[in-house]
KOLMINU-318841 format. One line per field, with one value per residue (C-alpha): residue in one letter; x, y, z; residue number from 1. Coordinates in Angstrom, 2 decimals. Example, Ala and Ser with C-alpha at 12.3 -4.5 7.8 and 13.67 -1.06 7.14 Angstrom:
BEGIN
residu <- (a;s)
u <- (12.30;13.67)
v <- (-4.50;-1.06)
w <- (7.80;7.14)
num <- (1;2)
This chain:
BEGIN
residu <- (m;n;d;l;t;l;s;l;l;v;i;l;a;t;g;l;l;v;v;i;i;f;v;l;v;r;r;n;r;s;e;q;e;k;k;l;a;q;m;a;l;e;r;g;w;k;l;e;v;v;k;e;r;l;v;y;g;q;r;i;r;h;s;d;w;v;i;e;s;l;t;e;s;s;g;k;p;e;a;e;g;s;s;n;v;m;a;s;t;v;w;k;a;p;v;t;g;s;t;v;l;v;g;p;r;t;t;q;i;s;l;g;g;f;g;e;t;i;t;r;q;l;l;q;m;a;l;g;e;e;a;e;g;l;e;e;v;k;a;g;s;q;e;f;q;k;r;y;m;i;w;a;k;d;p;e;v;v;l;r;l;i;n;p;f;f;e;s;t;l;l;n;w;p;k;y;a;p;t;v;k;r;t;a;k;g;l;s;v;e;l;r;n;f;s;l;k;k;p;e;e;i;v;t;l;a;k;l;g;d;f;l;l;a;l;d;f)
u <- (-48.56;-48.31;-46.52;-44.50;-43.63;-42.51;-40.14;-38.64;-37.54;-36.44;-34.54;-33.49;-32.67;-30.36;-28.29;-27.74;-26.55;-23.95;-22.58;-22.31;-20.42;-17.94;-17.83;-16.18;-14.77;-12.25;-11.85;-10.28;-8.46;-7.02;-6.12;-4.69;-2.10;-1.16;-0.62;1.60;3.21;4.47;5.30;7.22;9.34;10.11;11.25;13.30;11.16;9.77;5.89;4.45;1.10;-0.76;-3.76;-3.76;-7.19;-6.57;-5.10;-5.01;-2.36;0.73;4.22;6.67;10.56;13.61;17.29;16.84;14.08;10.18;6.75;4.12;0.28;-2.39;-5.77;-6.45;-9.93;-9.33;-11.50;-13.51;-17.13;-17.53;-19.01;-21.46;-19.98;-16.94;-14.46;-12.70;-10.93;-7.61;-5.17;-2.10;1.10;4.22;7.97;10.36;14.06;16.75;18.03;18.48;19.56;18.08;14.75;13.08;9.09;7.30;3.58;0.23;-0.18;-2.54;-5.02;-4.75;-6.22;-4.20;-4.96;-2.52;-1.44;-3.99;-3.16;0.52;-0.38;-2.60;0.31;2.45;-0.01;0.88;4.05;4.05;2.23;3.87;7.68;7.17;10.55;11.94;9.80;11.60;13.43;11.88;10.66;9.28;11.03;9.95;11.28;9.85;6.97;4.14;2.44;4.49;4.28;0.72;-0.08;2.86;4.89;8.37;9.96;13.82;16.51;18.56;17.07;20.29;19.27;15.66;17.87;19.33;15.18;13.65;14.31;11.25;11.16;10.66;7.69;6.02;6.18;4.30;2.34;0.63;-0.34;-3.48;-6.38;-4.09;-1.26;2.31;4.05;8.01;9.66;12.75;14.12;16.69;14.45;13.99;13.35;10.05;7.00;3.45;0.13;-2.22;-6.29;-5.16;-3.79;-2.40;-3.38;-2.38;2.05;2.17;0.96;3.38;5.98;5.75;6.02;9.28;10.93;10.62;12.63;14.92;15.20;15.63;18.12;20.17;20.59;22.51;20.22)
v <- (9.50;5.75;3.06;2.71;5.93;5.79;3.25;5.01;8.34;5.96;4.66;7.53;9.50;5.93;5.75;9.91;9.11;6.39;8.70;11.57;9.56;8.14;11.68;12.95;9.74;10.07;13.03;13.44;10.30;12.28;15.83;13.25;12.14;15.82;16.46;12.99;14.02;17.48;16.19;13.41;16.06;18.44;15.37;13.69;10.94;9.00;8.42;5.34;5.32;1.83;1.10;-2.69;-5.08;-5.43;-3.56;0.51;3.18;4.73;3.17;5.82;5.07;6.33;5.04;3.98;2.45;1.82;3.19;1.06;2.86;0.09;-1.23;-5.02;-6.42;-10.21;-10.78;-12.99;-13.04;-11.14;-13.98;-12.08;-10.23;-9.79;-7.78;-8.29;-5.16;-5.06;-1.55;-1.29;0.87;-0.80;0.96;-1.56;-1.45;-3.91;-3.84;-6.92;-8.39;-9.82;-10.51;-7.38;-7.58;-3.90;-4.31;-3.34;-4.31;-7.33;-7.11;-5.31;-8.24;-11.03;-13.61;-16.71;-19.26;-18.80;-15.42;-16.66;-19.12;-16.19;-13.90;-16.98;-17.36;-14.08;-13.80;-17.47;-15.53;-12.01;-14.30;-17.33;-19.63;-16.83;-16.06;-19.11;-17.97;-14.07;-13.03;-9.89;-6.86;-4.37;-1.17;2.27;4.49;3.28;4.43;2.88;-0.15;-0.02;0.12;-1.78;-5.18;-5.29;-8.98;-9.06;-12.22;-9.71;-7.57;-5.36;-4.37;-2.55;-0.26;1.53;1.81;2.94;6.34;9.69;10.22;6.95;6.92;9.90;9.23;5.45;7.27;10.28;7.40;8.24;5.53;2.61;0.99;0.54;-2.80;-2.06;-4.85;-6.47;-10.07;-11.88;-10.70;-7.20;-4.07;-2.65;-0.26;-1.79;-0.43;-2.93;-2.52;0.91;2.88;6.31;8.67;12.51;13.91;14.60;10.74;9.49;11.96;11.06;7.71;8.06;9.99;6.82;4.67;7.23;6.74;3.27;3.49;5.99;3.72;0.55;-1.90)
w <- (-18.45;-18.84;-16.84;-20.12;-20.53;-17.08;-17.19;-20.51;-18.61;-16.00;-18.13;-19.62;-16.43;-15.40;-18.24;-18.34;-14.68;-15.69;-18.64;-16.40;-13.86;-16.52;-17.62;-13.94;-13.38;-16.45;-15.39;-11.71;-13.37;-16.54;-13.77;-11.49;-13.95;-14.90;-11.12;-11.07;-14.34;-13.03;-10.12;-10.88;-13.74;-10.61;-9.14;-12.42;-11.91;-14.36;-14.71;-16.15;-16.52;-16.80;-18.17;-19.39;-19.54;-16.07;-14.15;-13.85;-11.75;-12.60;-11.99;-11.10;-10.74;-9.50;-10.94;-6.74;-6.33;-7.72;-6.80;-8.29;-7.23;-9.17;-9.34;-9.96;-11.67;-10.94;-13.86;-12.19;-11.41;-8.24;-5.73;-3.02;-0.46;-2.14;-4.63;-7.29;-7.36;-5.95;-4.60;-3.68;-3.44;-3.20;-2.85;-3.59;-4.52;-5.06;-0.88;0.79;4.55;7.39;7.53;8.81;9.21;10.42;10.30;11.62;14.89;14.21;17.43;20.75;22.66;24.06;23.17;24.07;22.46;19.71;19.33;18.52;16.04;13.78;14.30;13.11;10.09;8.67;9.13;7.53;4.63;3.89;4.67;3.35;4.07;5.59;8.95;10.16;12.99;13.57;16.99;17.71;19.53;21.23;20.34;19.75;22.03;22.96;20.66;18.64;19.94;20.71;16.50;14.66;15.79;14.54;13.30;13.15;12.92;14.74;16.85;16.62;13.11;14.89;17.18;13.60;12.07;14.71;14.84;15.62;11.32;10.71;13.75;13.24;9.18;9.87;12.96;10.80;7.84;6.35;6.30;5.80;7.68;6.22;6.22;5.52;4.80;4.06;3.34;0.43;-2.73;-1.32;0.10;0.43;2.00;1.04;1.46;0.80;-0.07;-1.08;-4.42;-4.11;-5.75;-4.49;-5.13;-1.78;-0.19;-3.10;-2.41;2.24;0.57;-1.43;1.75;4.11;0.87;0.93;4.87;4.23;1.38;3.91;7.00;7.22;8.47)
num <- (1;2;3;4;5;6;7;8;9;10;11;12;13;14;15;16;17;18;19;20;21;22;23;24;25;26;27;28;29;30;31;32;33;34;35;36;37;38;39;40;41;42;43;44;45;46;47;48;49;50;51;52;53;54;55;56;57;58;59;60;61;62;63;64;65;66;67;68;69;70;71;72;73;74;75;76;77;78;79;80;81;82;83;84;85;86;87;88;89;90;91;92;93;94;95;96;97;98;99;100;101;102;103;104;105;106;107;108;109;110;111;112;113;114;115;116;117;118;119;120;121;122;123;124;125;126;127;128;129;130;131;132;133;134;135;136;137;138;139;140;141;142;143;144;145;146;147;148;149;150;151;152;153;154;155;156;157;158;159;160;161;162;163;164;165;166;167;168;169;170;171;172;173;174;175;176;177;178;179;180;181;182;183;184;185;186;187;188;189;190;191;192;193;194;195;196;197;198;199;200;201;202;203;204;205;206;207;208;209;210;211;212;213;214;215;216;217)
């Protein structure tokens, strides 16, 4: 077998592998869409499959809220050591009120004033002008406080928010810790860098959202 023949065989094998992977991905995606459609039908939700040039995913609508689970490409060439694809899942509802942010603790190490500066910068990125006047509130179990930070303009609001269901849902969330946010623009639960695909994960997110809507906080 000469070098040319070997090269052709390698090219053919590589091409066949790419086709097989493409077919498997399409089949898996189709099966996921069917499961999500069945879940939405059973619960009276409306499922929209998003297939745009740079965005793919699902949008689930309820009369009170919307869940968007999307994977989006910037359309720009990928820089070395980075990705031009971003995934996210967001539950959101048009419920406003005083600013509250519950999110994963940024660090377990005390960095003094430098750590506080970093935290304030992160709050500014997440909330913009509404980050002004926020104070950290200590509430919940030790395990919850170890993994999550709570910021609010009105600390009394947090006392109505933190309960065993809320804590256990956030502590038991698989893979990525969600961020719960209420501002003058609305109420949301966000999972950055992660697109939910399994029906049971979507249901868990919806239950958390329904819990938040039922609260007077």
